[in-house]
N, C-alpha and C positions, 0 to 999 in steps of 0.2 A: 748636398744630395750625391749619393754614389752613382758612379757611372758603370758599374758592374752589371752586365748582362748576364742573368742567371741562365738562360738559354745557351749561353757559351759554356756551361760547366756540366754536361751531360753525364760524366764519370763521378760526379761529387754527389755523395750522399747527404741530405740535409742533417741527419744525425750527427754527422762529423763536426757540425757546427752549431746546431741549435737543438735544444729538448724537443724529442718528437714523443708526444702522447702514445700511449699503448691503443688508443682507440684510431691510431692512423699507421699504416704500413710503415715499418721501420726502415724499409728500403726506399722511401720516397726519394727522389732526386731533386737537385736544384732547379731543373727546367720543370719538373712536376710542380713544385711550389710556385713557379713563375706561372704557369697557366692556370693554376687554380686562383692565384690573385688577379691575373687579367680576366680569367672569364667566369670564376666561380665553379663548383662542383656540378652545377646543374648543365653548364656548357659541355659536359663530357671530360673535363680535365682530369676529374679523380672519381673514376667509376664505383670504386667501392662505397662511396658514400650516396649514391644514387641508384644504385642496383638493389632492389627491394629485399631480396634474400641475404645479400651480404651485409647491407645496413640494418637489417632486424638481427642477424647474428652478432654483429658488432654492438649493437645497443644491449643486446641480452647479456654480453659479457662485460661491457663498459658504460652502460646507461647512465649510471649515478655519476660516474666521473665527466660524462659528456654534459649533462645537466648542470653539474657543478661549476664546469669551465663556462659555460654559455651565461650562467648567473653571474660570474665574476667577470666576464667580459662586458656585458649589456645591463647588468644590475637586476635582471629578471630573466626569466626563460621565455622566449617568444612563443606565443599560443600557436598550436598546430591549425591548419586548415580545418574547417568545419566539415564534420563528416568524413574525416580522413581515416582511412583503416590503419591497422597498426603497422604494417610495413611502410604507409606513406608517412606516418608521424616517425618512424625511425628514419626515413629519408630526410623528413624536415629536420629533425634534431641534429642528426650527424653531418649533414651537408652544411648547416649553418655555423657548427662547430668548427668544422675542417676550414671553411672560407675563413672565419675569424682567425684560427691559429695561423693559416697562410699568409694572411695580411701582415701580421706581426713578423713571422718567421722569415718572410722575404726580405724585410729590412734588415733584420739580423744577420741573413746569410750574405746580403749584399755588403755590409760593413765588415764581416768576417773574412771574406773573400777578398775584399779591397784591401785590408790589412795585410792578408797573407801574401798577396801578389805585390805589396810594397817591400816586402822582406827579402 
C-alpha cells in the first residue's frame, strides 16, 4: 500500500500521471482526486459533476462516453432516481462516473508519485 498523501501534491495535475477523460476537467489536481475519493462528488469535492447546469452541459457533450464508462465499470448503467429531472439525471450519471474514475485514478496517482519520489 502506498504511503503517498495526494493532498501533499497540490501543484500536480492528475493528467501528468493518469488518463483524464474528456468529461472531467483536464486541470484536475492530485488533491482534487483525493477529495473525490474520500467524499465523492456529492460532498462538494468536484462541483462540476453536481452543479445542474454544468453537469447537463457535460452530459450533452460527453453523455455517451460517460454511460459507456459506467457500463464498463459496473457492468450496467445505474438507474436514475425515480421522477428525476434531466438535470438531476445528468448529475446522477456524471457524479457516479467521476467517483468511479477518481477511485482508480487515486491509486494510479499514488503509485506514480511514489515511483517518481523514489527516483
